[in-house]
MDAnalysis code that builds the backbone (N, CA, C; Angstrom):
import MDAnalysis as mda
import numpy as np

u = mda.Universe.empty(675, n_residues=225, atom_resindex=np.repeat(np.arange(225), 3), trajectory=True)
u.add_TopologyAttr("name", ["N", "CA", "C"] * 225)
u.add_TopologyAttr("resid", np.arange(1, 226))
u.add_TopologyAttr("resname", ["MET", "ILE", "GLU", "ALA", "LEU", "ILE", "PHE", "ASP", "VAL", "PHE", "GLY", "THR", "CYS", "VAL", "ASP", "TRP", "ARG", "ASN", "SER", "VAL", "SER", "ARG", "ASP", "VAL", "SER", "ALA", "GLU", "PHE", "PRO", "ASP", "VAL", "ASP", "ALA", "HIS", "ALA", "PHE", "ALA", "ASP", "HIS", "TRP", "ARG", "GLY", "LEU", "TYR", "GLN", "PRO", "ALA", "MET", "GLU", "THR", "ILE", "ARG", "SER", "GLY", "SER", "ARG", "ASP", "TYR", "VAL", "LYS", "LEU", "ASP", "GLU", "LEU", "HIS", "LEU", "MET", "ASN", "LEU", "ARG", "ASP", "THR", "CYS", "ALA", "ALA", "PHE", "ALA", "VAL", "SER", "PRO", "LYS", "HIS", "GLU", "ASP", "ASP", "LEU", "ASN", "ARG", "ALA", "TRP", "GLU", "ARG", "LEU", "ASP", "PRO", "TRP", "SER", "ASP", "VAL", "VAL", "PRO", "GLY", "LEU", "THR", "MET", "ILE", "LYS", "ARG", "GLY", "HIS", "ILE", "ILE", "ALA", "PRO", "CYS", "SER", "ASN", "GLY", "SER", "ILE", "GLY", "LEU", "MET", "THR", "ARG", "LEU", "ALA", "LYS", "TYR", "GLY", "GLY", "LEU", "PRO", "TRP", "ASP", "ALA", "ILE", "VAL", "GLY", "ALA", "ASP", "ILE", "ALA", "ARG", "ASP", "TYR", "LYS", "PRO", "LYS", "PRO", "ILE", "THR", "TYR", "LEU", "ALA", "SER", "CYS", "ASP", "ALA", "LEU", "GLN", "CYS", "ARG", "PRO", "ASP", "GLY", "VAL", "VAL", "MET", "VAL", "ALA", "ALA", "HIS", "ASN", "ASP", "ASP", "LEU", "ALA", "ALA", "ALA", "ARG", "ALA", "ALA", "GLY", "LEU", "LYS", "THR", "ALA", "PHE", "VAL", "PRO", "ARG", "PRO", "THR", "GLU", "HIS", "GLY", "PRO", "ASN", "GLN", "THR", "THR", "ASP", "LEU", "GLU", "PRO", "SER", "GLU", "VAL", "TRP", "ASP", "ILE", "ILE", "ALA", "THR", "ASP", "PHE", "ILE", "ASP", "LEU", "ALA", "ARG", "GLN", "LEU", "THR"])
u.atoms.positions = np.array([
    [0.870, -1.140, -0.091],
    [0.064, 0.007, 0.042],
    [0.830, 1.276, 0.011],
    [0.648, 2.160, -0.861],
    [1.234, 3.505, -0.954],
    [0.623, 4.454, -0.091],
    [1.343, 4.813, 1.124],
    [0.676, 5.816, 1.923],
    [1.250, 7.201, 1.773],
    [2.342, 7.527, 1.065],
    [2.815, 8.841, 1.091],
    [3.585, 8.886, -0.312],
    [3.751, 10.091, -0.764],
    [4.661, 10.296, -1.927],
    [5.384, 11.526, -1.582],
    [6.769, 11.484, -1.682],
    [7.695, 12.556, -1.440],
    [8.287, 12.962, -2.877],
    [8.491, 14.271, -2.759],
    [8.858, 14.665, -4.145],
    [10.182, 15.444, -4.197],
    [11.147, 15.217, -5.229],
    [12.155, 16.251, -5.447],
    [11.356, 17.465, -5.968],
    [11.996, 18.527, -5.776],
    [11.321, 19.855, -6.156],
    [12.023, 20.647, -7.154],
    [13.362, 20.961, -7.056],
    [14.037, 21.699, -8.133],
    [14.027, 20.971, -9.363],
    [13.340, 21.425, -10.237],
    [13.302, 20.781, -11.761],
    [12.105, 19.843, -11.749],
    [11.801, 19.027, -10.768],
    [10.723, 18.100, -10.896],
    [9.353, 18.823, -10.612],
    [9.315, 19.779, -9.715],
    [8.044, 20.452, -9.355],
    [8.043, 21.904, -9.779],
    [9.114, 22.581, -9.812],
    [9.295, 23.982, -10.238],
    [10.375, 24.183, -11.417],
    [10.216, 25.005, -12.169],
    [11.080, 25.610, -13.312],
    [12.110, 26.652, -12.644],
    [13.153, 26.031, -12.102],
    [14.124, 26.802, -11.460],
    [14.785, 27.669, -12.420],
    [15.048, 27.278, -13.610],
    [16.120, 27.990, -14.715],
    [15.429, 29.345, -15.051],
    [14.166, 29.134, -15.632],
    [13.531, 30.385, -16.010],
    [13.106, 31.404, -14.988],
    [12.853, 30.870, -13.685],
    [12.474, 31.586, -12.663],
    [13.754, 32.331, -12.045],
    [14.789, 31.688, -11.827],
    [16.067, 32.344, -11.458],
    [16.525, 33.352, -12.315],
    [16.355, 33.050, -13.689],
    [16.746, 34.101, -14.764],
    [16.003, 35.252, -14.613],
    [14.693, 35.091, -14.391],
    [13.935, 36.436, -14.259],
    [14.445, 37.409, -13.241],
    [14.848, 36.687, -12.117],
    [15.390, 37.618, -10.949],
    [16.655, 38.137, -11.212],
    [17.550, 37.271, -11.954],
    [18.885, 37.742, -12.252],
    [18.786, 38.807, -13.459],
    [17.871, 38.891, -14.353],
    [17.663, 39.877, -15.236],
    [17.313, 41.237, -14.742],
    [16.391, 41.082, -13.628],
    [16.252, 42.413, -12.837],
    [17.344, 43.094, -12.120],
    [18.151, 42.165, -11.575],
    [19.298, 42.559, -10.911],
    [20.478, 43.071, -11.762],
    [20.693, 42.272, -12.929],
    [21.673, 42.516, -13.850],
    [21.260, 42.624, -15.367],
    [20.750, 43.731, -15.757],
    [19.957, 43.664, -17.067],
    [20.922, 43.345, -18.288],
    [22.238, 43.687, -17.956],
    [23.248, 43.466, -19.091],
    [23.910, 41.971, -19.202],
    [23.475, 41.204, -18.227],
    [23.930, 39.789, -18.068],
    [23.049, 38.906, -18.786],
    [23.781, 37.710, -19.338],
    [23.086, 36.646, -19.902],
    [22.444, 35.888, -18.839],
    [21.061, 36.160, -18.519],
    [20.630, 35.475, -17.318],
    [20.483, 34.172, -17.177],
    [20.365, 33.371, -18.323],
    [20.175, 31.971, -18.328],
    [21.632, 31.368, -18.068],
    [22.515, 32.051, -18.586],
    [24.036, 31.456, -18.393],
    [24.341, 31.770, -17.004],
    [23.860, 32.805, -16.296],
    [24.107, 32.987, -14.985],
    [23.502, 32.131, -14.152],
    [22.307, 31.808, -14.390],
    [21.540, 30.802, -13.626],
    [22.110, 29.323, -13.781],
    [22.374, 29.162, -14.924],
    [23.168, 27.660, -15.134],
    [24.431, 27.694, -14.397],
    [25.125, 28.718, -14.333],
    [26.475, 28.700, -13.602],
    [26.214, 28.500, -12.129],
    [25.287, 29.262, -11.730],
    [24.879, 29.216, -10.219],
    [24.431, 27.839, -9.815],
    [23.561, 27.401, -10.631],
    [23.061, 25.919, -10.366],
    [24.260, 24.875, -10.520],
    [25.164, 25.201, -11.325],
    [26.240, 24.206, -11.510],
    [27.149, 24.102, -10.431],
    [27.059, 25.035, -9.627],
    [27.894, 24.942, -8.253],
    [27.100, 24.210, -7.116],
    [25.964, 23.819, -7.506],
    [24.965, 23.175, -6.303],
    [25.479, 21.817, -5.864],
    [25.813, 21.015, -6.783],
    [26.232, 19.518, -6.380],
    [27.644, 19.737, -5.696],
    [28.603, 20.329, -6.304],
    [29.840, 20.416, -5.614],
    [29.901, 21.009, -4.182],
    [29.127, 21.954, -4.112],
    [28.861, 22.529, -2.736],
    [28.320, 21.603, -1.655],
    [27.306, 20.760, -2.165],
    [26.628, 19.749, -1.251],
    [27.683, 18.666, -1.052],
    [28.538, 18.388, -1.873],
    [29.431, 17.195, -1.794],
    [30.423, 17.375, -0.659],
    [30.726, 18.587, -0.439],
    [31.647, 18.915, 0.695],
    [30.911, 18.464, 2.159],
    [29.694, 18.450, 2.097],
    [28.960, 18.009, 3.318],
    [28.614, 16.507, 3.192],
    [28.319, 15.915, 2.090],
    [28.061, 14.449, 2.074],
    [29.283, 13.672, 2.209],
    [30.421, 14.345, 1.906],
    [31.777, 13.624, 1.912],
    [32.264, 13.655, 3.645],
    [31.557, 14.608, 4.260],
    [31.987, 14.639, 5.652],
    [33.086, 15.661, 5.900],
    [33.469, 16.357, 4.954],
    [34.467, 17.340, 5.023],
    [34.179, 18.666, 5.683],
    [32.783, 18.768, 5.717],
    [32.130, 19.991, 6.336],
    [30.945, 19.586, 7.042],
    [30.596, 20.344, 8.148],
    [29.392, 20.014, 8.877],
    [28.100, 20.527, 8.219],
    [27.088, 19.996, 8.272],
    [25.897, 20.277, 7.605],
    [25.628, 21.765, 7.827],
    [25.287, 22.504, 6.634],
    [24.712, 23.907, 6.651],
    [23.588, 23.926, 5.759],
    [22.645, 24.655, 5.864],
    [21.323, 24.821, 5.035],
    [21.654, 25.207, 3.612],
    [20.858, 24.820, 2.757],
    [21.215, 25.027, 1.366],
    [21.093, 26.531, 1.028],
    [20.445, 27.275, 1.860],
    [20.466, 28.589, 1.695],
    [21.803, 29.282, 1.673],
    [22.608, 28.756, 2.651],
    [23.992, 29.244, 2.889],
    [24.863, 28.848, 1.728],
    [24.619, 27.615, 1.119],
    [25.440, 27.230, 0.118],
    [25.089, 27.989, -1.120],
    [23.771, 28.304, -1.400],
    [23.183, 29.126, -2.400],
    [23.891, 30.532, -2.416],
    [24.120, 31.131, -1.186],
    [24.631, 32.353, -1.147],
    [26.164, 32.307, -1.416],
    [26.905, 31.373, -0.970],
    [28.341, 31.105, -1.351],
    [28.401, 30.900, -2.841],
    [27.657, 30.152, -3.480],
    [27.669, 30.010, -4.971],
    [27.285, 31.093, -5.703],
    [26.269, 32.056, -5.094],
    [26.008, 33.293, -5.799],
    [27.180, 34.142, -5.867],
    [27.861, 34.231, -4.674],
    [29.145, 35.250, -4.703],
    [30.248, 34.574, -5.792],
    [30.355, 33.449, -5.741],
    [31.170, 32.792, -6.808],
    [30.866, 33.092, -8.325],
    [29.463, 33.009, -8.437],
    [28.952, 33.306, -9.795],
    [29.014, 34.746, -10.128],
    [28.847, 35.602, -9.159],
    [28.920, 36.968, -9.462],
    [30.367, 37.418, -9.889],
    [31.295, 36.757, -9.195],
    [32.789, 36.942, -9.415],
    [33.104, 36.511, -10.865],
    [32.563, 35.257, -11.255],
    [32.679, 34.771, -12.474],
    [32.308, 35.561, -13.712],
    [31.092, 36.402, -13.379],
    [30.509, 37.316, -14.465],
    [30.865, 38.717, -14.120],
    [31.750, 39.053, -13.136],
    [32.226, 40.379, -13.004],
    [31.057, 41.196, -12.703],
    [30.258, 40.827, -11.699],
    [29.086, 41.753, -11.414],
    [28.988, 41.837, -9.764],
    [28.354, 42.793, -9.391],
    [28.287, 42.838, -7.933],
    [26.648, 43.360, -7.628],
    [26.033, 42.449, -6.945],
    [24.589, 42.777, -6.647],
    [24.463, 43.920, -5.807],
    [23.406, 44.676, -6.070],
    [22.960, 45.708, -4.923],
    [22.083, 45.172, -3.954],
    [21.437, 43.900, -4.157],
    [20.535, 43.333, -3.283],
    [20.812, 41.880, -3.219],
    [21.995, 41.584, -2.676],
    [22.446, 40.135, -2.606],
    [21.416, 39.185, -1.922],
    [20.925, 39.593, -0.674],
    [20.094, 38.663, -0.028],
    [18.888, 38.318, -0.688],
    [18.193, 39.400, -1.199],
    [16.924, 39.134, -2.098],
    [17.368, 38.351, -3.269],
    [18.415, 38.475, -4.040],
    [18.650, 37.769, -5.221],
    [18.786, 36.425, -4.685],
    [19.547, 36.141, -3.553],
    [19.807, 34.747, -3.176],
    [18.284, 34.094, -2.840],
    [17.415, 34.793, -2.463],
    [16.046, 34.387, -2.211],
    [15.245, 34.150, -3.510],
    [15.916, 34.271, -4.652],
    [15.190, 33.910, -5.976],
    [14.696, 32.297, -5.890],
    [15.493, 31.618, -5.048],
    [15.055, 30.208, -5.074],
    [13.807, 29.893, -4.292],
    [13.327, 30.886, -3.707],
    [12.026, 30.794, -2.946],
    [10.871, 31.428, -3.843],
    [11.207, 31.839, -5.043],
    [10.123, 32.359, -6.060],
    [10.180, 31.586, -7.431],
    [10.052, 30.366, -7.244],
    [10.344, 29.489, -8.360],
    [8.960, 28.990, -8.787],
    [8.586, 29.286, -10.141],
    [7.271, 28.910, -10.689],
    [7.040, 27.311, -10.879],
    [5.948, 26.956, -10.339],
    [5.722, 25.380, -10.629],
    [5.392, 25.158, -12.037],
    [5.685, 23.973, -12.596],
    [5.265, 23.521, -13.858],
    [3.794, 23.506, -13.738],
    [3.097, 23.745, -14.872],
    [1.666, 23.899, -14.997],
    [0.873, 22.798, -14.492],
    [1.335, 21.610, -14.503],
    [0.615, 20.338, -13.967],
    [0.695, 20.009, -12.526],
    [1.759, 20.913, -11.901],
    [2.055, 20.384, -10.465],
    [1.050, 20.786, -9.444],
    [0.442, 21.737, -9.362],
    [-0.472, 22.267, -8.456],
    [-1.733, 21.444, -8.380],
    [-2.343, 21.408, -9.795],
    [-3.424, 20.458, -10.008],
    [-3.253, 18.917, -9.725],
    [-2.050, 18.498, -10.146],
    [-1.776, 17.056, -9.841],
    [-1.555, 16.772, -8.416],
    [-0.773, 17.796, -7.677],
    [-0.472, 17.532, -6.190],
    [-2.008, 17.586, -5.506],
    [-2.785, 18.404, -5.809],
    [-4.156, 18.513, -5.242],
    [-4.789, 17.261, -5.377],
    [-4.747, 16.573, -6.755],
    [-5.389, 15.364, -6.874],
    [-4.837, 14.289, -5.874],
    [-3.415, 14.081, -5.941],
    [-2.728, 13.038, -5.306],
    [-2.958, 13.167, -3.731],
    [-3.181, 14.475, -3.220],
    [-3.236, 14.760, -1.897],
    [-4.609, 14.182, -1.275],
    [-5.505, 13.931, -2.105],
    [-6.868, 13.502, -1.663],
    [-6.727, 12.084, -1.078],
    [-5.883, 11.194, -1.574],
    [-5.727, 9.813, -1.090],
    [-4.341, 9.586, -0.401],
    [-3.466, 10.437, -0.508],
    [-2.045, 9.988, -0.027],
    [-1.350, 11.387, 0.795],
    [-0.469, 11.102, 1.759],
    [0.296, 12.172, 2.266],
    [1.351, 12.779, 1.117],
    [1.493, 13.916, 1.070],
    [2.579, 14.409, 0.017],
    [3.308, 15.414, 0.848],
    [4.779, 15.302, 0.359],
    [5.752, 16.252, 1.077],
    [6.886, 16.324, 0.153],
    [7.543, 17.452, 0.164],
    [8.872, 17.562, -0.626],
    [9.936, 16.841, 0.004],
    [10.739, 16.177, -0.654],
    [11.948, 15.558, -0.185],
    [13.012, 16.046, -1.022],
    [13.399, 17.410, -0.523],
    [14.328, 18.193, -1.285],
    [15.565, 18.531, -0.520],
    [16.557, 18.945, -1.189],
    [17.906, 19.518, -0.460],
    [17.739, 20.825, 0.080],
    [16.621, 21.544, -0.396],
    [16.257, 22.827, 0.124],
    [15.838, 22.706, 1.599],
    [16.186, 23.916, 2.318],
    [15.822, 23.838, 3.802],
    [14.334, 23.956, 4.100],
    [13.910, 23.614, 5.357],
    [12.552, 23.800, 5.544],
    [12.032, 25.168, 5.345],
    [12.754, 26.227, 5.687],
    [12.467, 27.503, 5.570],
    [12.248, 27.806, 3.986],
    [13.179, 27.495, 3.173],
    [13.134, 27.687, 1.634],
    [11.865, 26.936, 1.100],
    [11.724, 25.775, 1.558],
    [10.615, 25.004, 0.942],
    [9.198, 25.557, 1.374],
    [9.154, 26.091, 2.644],
    [7.933, 26.680, 3.116],
    [7.542, 27.937, 2.294],
    [8.672, 28.738, 2.047],
    [8.331, 29.935, 1.348],
    [8.111, 29.646, -0.146],
    [8.785, 28.806, -0.727],
    [8.520, 28.296, -2.068],
    [7.005, 27.810, -2.171],
    [6.570, 27.059, -1.045],
    [5.301, 26.557, -1.241],
    [4.254, 27.667, -1.209],
    [4.582, 28.587, -0.347],
    [3.611, 29.813, -0.065],
    [3.591, 30.609, -1.657],
    [4.743, 30.692, -2.255],
    [4.823, 31.528, -3.508],
    [4.047, 30.727, -4.493],
    [4.283, 29.367, -4.605],
    [3.688, 28.781, -5.826],
    [2.345, 27.980, -5.537],
    [1.841, 27.974, -4.191],
    [0.614, 27.371, -3.884],
    [0.724, 25.874, -3.840],
    [1.942, 25.376, -3.422],
    [2.220, 23.831, -3.565],
    [1.537, 23.250, -2.011],
    [0.480, 22.445, -2.266],
    [-0.291, 22.153, -1.062],
    [0.232, 20.891, -0.259],
    [1.582, 21.089, 0.263],
    [2.154, 19.987, 1.046],
    [1.409, 19.642, 2.222],
    [1.455, 18.505, 2.737],
    [1.040, 18.053, 4.005],
    [2.154, 18.292, 5.031],
    [3.292, 18.181, 4.605],
    [4.518, 18.240, 5.600],
    [5.577, 18.616, 4.659],
    [6.772, 18.933, 5.274],
    [7.997, 19.306, 4.669],
    [9.119, 18.479, 5.347],
    [9.781, 17.644, 4.554],
    [10.821, 16.752, 4.980],
    [12.011, 16.961, 4.030],
    [13.100, 16.031, 4.198],
    [14.187, 16.166, 3.240],
    [15.448, 16.454, 4.035],
    [16.395, 17.298, 3.368],
    [17.723, 17.559, 3.918],
    [17.528, 18.167, 5.369],
    [16.908, 19.126, 5.756],
    [16.866, 19.578, 7.017],
    [16.463, 18.534, 8.002],
    [15.618, 17.648, 7.720],
    [15.431, 16.545, 8.666],
    [16.419, 15.682, 8.872],
    [17.097, 15.235, 7.810],
    [18.199, 14.343, 7.793],
    [19.623, 15.007, 8.172],
    [19.778, 16.259, 7.999],
    [20.913, 17.016, 8.216],
    [22.042, 16.350, 7.194],
    [21.685, 16.070, 6.048],
    [22.421, 15.586, 5.114],
    [21.729, 15.793, 3.862],
    [22.481, 15.565, 2.533],
    [21.969, 15.730, 1.326],
    [21.638, 14.635, 0.518],
    [20.608, 14.668, -0.349],
    [20.413, 13.581, -1.409],
    [21.737, 13.472, -2.284],
    [22.119, 12.378, -2.813],
    [21.360, 11.072, -2.677],
    [21.794, 10.142, -1.479],
    [22.314, 10.690, -0.443],
    [22.642, 9.883, 0.718],
    [21.367, 9.351, 1.200],
    [21.397, 7.918, 1.530],
    [20.241, 7.008, 2.014],
    [19.449, 7.793, 3.077],
    [20.268, 8.289, 3.973],
    [19.587, 8.996, 5.290],
    [18.687, 9.991, 4.863],
    [18.958, 10.713, 3.842],
    [17.785, 11.660, 3.447],
    [16.533, 11.235, 3.131],
    [16.472, 10.083, 2.467],
    [15.097, 9.300, 2.077],
    [14.638, 8.716, 3.331],
    [15.469, 8.126, 4.091],
    [14.942, 7.245, 5.265],
    [14.602, 8.122, 6.470],
    [15.261, 9.281, 6.671],
    [14.753, 10.113, 7.663],
    [13.513, 10.810, 7.410],
    [13.305, 11.005, 6.028],
    [11.952, 11.621, 5.553],
    [10.803, 10.558, 5.998],
    [11.056, 9.331, 5.571],
    [10.040, 8.214, 5.745],
    [9.810, 8.213, 7.214],
    [10.872, 8.156, 8.074],
    [10.657, 8.105, 9.481],
    [9.912, 9.354, 10.033],
    [10.153, 10.441, 9.512],
    [9.427, 11.641, 10.148],
    [7.914, 11.650, 9.752],
    [7.541, 11.046, 8.597],
    [6.237, 10.664, 8.332],
    [5.573, 9.450, 8.979],
    [6.501, 8.836, 9.660],
    [5.996, 7.585, 10.267],
    [5.488, 6.552, 9.215],
    [6.172, 6.442, 8.119],
    [5.853, 5.508, 7.190],
    [7.000, 4.537, 6.816],
    [6.636, 3.221, 6.529],
    [7.741, 2.289, 5.942],
    [8.240, 2.742, 4.655],
    [9.559, 2.570, 4.429],
    [9.947, 2.976, 3.163],
    [9.298, 2.405, 1.832],
    [8.955, 1.109, 2.071],
    [8.154, 0.527, 0.939],
    [6.862, 0.971, 0.739],
    [6.332, 1.876, 1.607],
    [4.960, 2.401, 1.411],
    [5.134, 3.890, 0.902],
    [6.272, 4.267, 0.554],
    [6.614, 5.630, 0.178],
    [7.037, 5.648, -1.213],
    [6.493, 6.518, -2.102],
    [7.069, 6.795, -3.430],
    [7.855, 7.941, -3.583],
    [9.005, 7.905, -4.045],
    [9.883, 9.139, -4.273],
    [9.578, 9.564, -5.803],
    [9.164, 10.642, -5.924],
    [8.851, 11.275, -7.369],
    [9.906, 12.210, -7.743],
    [10.490, 11.922, -8.990],
    [11.448, 12.800, -9.426],
    [11.658, 12.777, -10.861],
    [12.253, 13.949, -11.470],
    [12.507, 13.922, -12.873],
    [13.940, 13.521, -13.186],
    [14.511, 12.872, -11.981],
    [16.046, 12.671, -12.272],
    [16.393, 11.273, -11.899],
    [16.933, 10.609, -12.851],
    [17.061, 9.049, -12.660],
    [17.958, 8.743, -11.575],
    [18.965, 9.454, -11.171],
    [19.886, 9.158, -10.196],
    [19.230, 9.328, -8.763],
    [18.355, 10.353, -8.718],
    [17.524, 10.528, -7.409],
    [16.728, 9.253, -7.142],
    [15.985, 8.730, -8.303],
    [15.349, 7.608, -8.015],
    [16.077, 6.318, -7.714],
    [17.273, 6.168, -8.467],
    [18.033, 5.065, -8.140],
    [18.505, 5.023, -6.652],
    [18.776, 6.174, -6.122],
    [19.329, 6.299, -4.692],
    [18.137, 5.908, -3.829],
    [16.930, 6.510, -4.174],
    [15.668, 6.222, -3.389],
    [15.250, 4.701, -3.364],
    [15.443, 4.136, -4.534],
    [15.121, 2.643, -4.700],
    [16.183, 1.776, -3.902],
    [17.455, 2.128, -3.822],
    [18.468, 1.645, -3.111],
    [18.134, 1.578, -1.782],
    [17.425, 2.637, -1.139],
    [17.183, 2.940, 0.157],
    [15.782, 2.191, 0.552],
    [15.224, 1.559, -0.429],
    [13.951, 0.678, -0.147],
    [12.725, 1.285, -0.411],
    [12.727, 2.567, -1.112],
    [11.453, 3.287, -1.417],
    [10.974, 2.845, -2.801],
    [9.581, 3.096, -3.071],
    [9.130, 2.893, -4.478],
    [9.653, 4.113, -5.098],
    [9.385, 4.206, -6.499],
    [9.793, 5.177, -7.311],
    [8.747, 5.532, -8.492],
    [8.876, 6.829, -8.815],
    [8.046, 7.288, -9.897],
    [8.842, 8.499, -10.682],
    [9.015, 8.263, -11.955],
    [9.535, 9.173, -12.859],
    [8.512, 10.001, -13.673],
    [8.899, 11.307, -13.641],
    [8.121, 12.161, -14.344],
    [9.073, 13.298, -15.050],
    [9.061, 13.186, -16.388],
    [10.079, 13.807, -17.138],
    [9.819, 15.385, -17.205],
    [11.074, 16.044, -17.115],
    [10.959, 17.482, -17.330],
    [11.975, 17.885, -18.316],
    [11.780, 17.718, -19.689],
    [12.723, 17.713, -20.650],
    [13.290, 19.123, -21.069],
    [12.682, 20.182, -20.453],
    [13.183, 21.417, -20.661],
    [13.759, 22.059, -19.329],
    [13.918, 21.373, -18.240],
    [14.434, 21.822, -16.909],
    [15.768, 22.673, -17.308],
    [16.703, 22.137, -18.025],
    [17.977, 22.743, -18.268],
    [17.914, 23.515, -19.613],
    [16.723, 23.747, -20.174],
    [16.668, 24.589, -21.389],
    [16.371, 23.824, -22.641],
    [16.292, 24.402, -23.753],
    [15.934, 23.647, -24.831],
    [16.841, 22.678, -25.391],
    [18.150, 22.591, -25.103],
    [18.999, 21.653, -25.508],
    [19.473, 20.578, -24.458],
    [18.500, 20.476, -23.496],
    [18.680, 19.338, -22.432],
    [18.918, 17.927, -23.053],
    [19.934, 17.375, -22.499],
    [20.350, 15.960, -23.038],
    [20.067, 14.871, -21.931],
    [19.888, 15.206, -20.693],
    [19.799, 14.278, -19.727],
    [18.402, 14.150, -19.134],
    [18.119, 12.999, -18.649],
    [16.799, 12.514, -17.905],
    [15.613, 12.805, -18.928],
    [15.804, 12.744, -20.163],
    [14.701, 12.816, -21.106],
    [13.721, 11.548, -21.012],
    [14.357, 10.468, -20.552],
    [13.489, 9.132, -20.480],
    [13.954, 8.435, -19.259],
    [13.071, 7.521, -18.849],
    [13.591, 6.782, -17.562],
    [14.647, 5.791, -17.911],
    [15.629, 5.726, -17.051],
    [16.611, 4.973, -17.349],
    [16.629, 3.551, -16.854],
    [15.549, 3.385, -15.961],
    [15.176, 1.998, -15.442],
    [13.865, 1.828, -15.529],
    [13.358, 0.614, -15.189],
    [11.770, 0.251, -15.111],
    [11.374, 0.670, -13.561],
    [11.007, 1.997, -13.520],
    [10.633, 2.495, -12.068],
    [9.351, 1.861, -11.880],
    [8.836, 2.028, -10.655],
    [7.493, 1.523, -10.298],
    [6.349, 2.207, -10.952],
    [6.606, 3.519, -11.177],
    [5.469, 4.351, -11.951],
    [6.288, 5.200, -12.952],
    [5.924, 5.301, -14.185],
    [6.450, 6.217, -15.175],
    [5.247, 7.009, -15.551],
    [5.173, 8.298, -15.448],
    [4.151, 9.162, -15.648],
    [4.611, 10.306, -16.769],
    [3.621, 10.859, -17.428],
    [3.885, 11.844, -18.282],
    [3.945, 13.341, -17.488],
    [3.131, 13.431, -16.622],
    [3.113, 14.542, -15.649],
    [2.562, 14.161, -14.402],
    [2.369, 15.046, -13.459],
    [1.607, 14.949, -12.174],
    [0.163, 14.548, -12.165],
    [-0.465, 14.965, -13.297],
    [-2.010, 14.651, -13.424],
    [-1.955, 13.213, -13.732],
    [-1.103, 12.811, -14.653],
    [-1.063, 11.405, -14.972],
    [-0.737, 10.557, -13.918],
    [0.224, 11.074, -13.140],
    [0.792, 10.261, -11.854],
    [-0.452, 10.143, -10.933],
    [-1.348, 11.169, -10.746],
    [-2.415, 11.112, -9.843],
    [-3.401, 10.079, -10.318],
    [-3.791, 10.032, -11.603],
    [-4.650, 9.146, -12.271],
    [-3.946, 7.542, -12.141],
    [-2.763, 7.373, -12.147],
    [-2.220, 6.039, -12.072],
    [-2.202, 5.661, -10.614],
    [-2.399, 6.483, -9.691],
    [-2.426, 6.017, -8.246],
    [-3.893, 5.749, -7.905],
    [-4.865, 5.966, -8.644],
    [-6.246, 5.717, -8.106],
    [-6.619, 4.381, -8.641],
])
């Protein structure tokens, strides 16, 4: 029995690239906003790896985002007038069009929560901004570690008082699903073929036979009924 679904957020639920670019354009009108957003996002995994590897104590993703923003500004030779507000661009990401109606349908019969590397504060403000109807917020802040470490998925299940095999991890990223499956969760793949822009080459299709493969969140909701 599936009791809960937990969701990757950046890319799976929200369009981070175009949303961050919008805020970058407002701050730096003369900068290639998509290139800036891509560079900023490209520092995401290396920053988290310092914590996953144990070389640094856990810090919230907001702090890593700020560090990465400063490095990106240096790379583009710009200096923001409103650094803290620009860093909060990650709290103002637009959901994909199917996400809110799909989550609303899924919520009728299942617990739904983000299992994101974003902090609880970030996820709360993002939910307020985009109308994401979560029942709870779990993920990195609960585990004090970052996906794809197993503890992130397992601590999220434990926080919801659900067995891992009664929880579905939903993501547009095959590596996220592979890690969740290895931790004992069920898996659902929903593609986001333009997450990284029009020339995206990764995660266009499922790499394995996941438990559920859906075209979008509305299709996912229908498959769960």
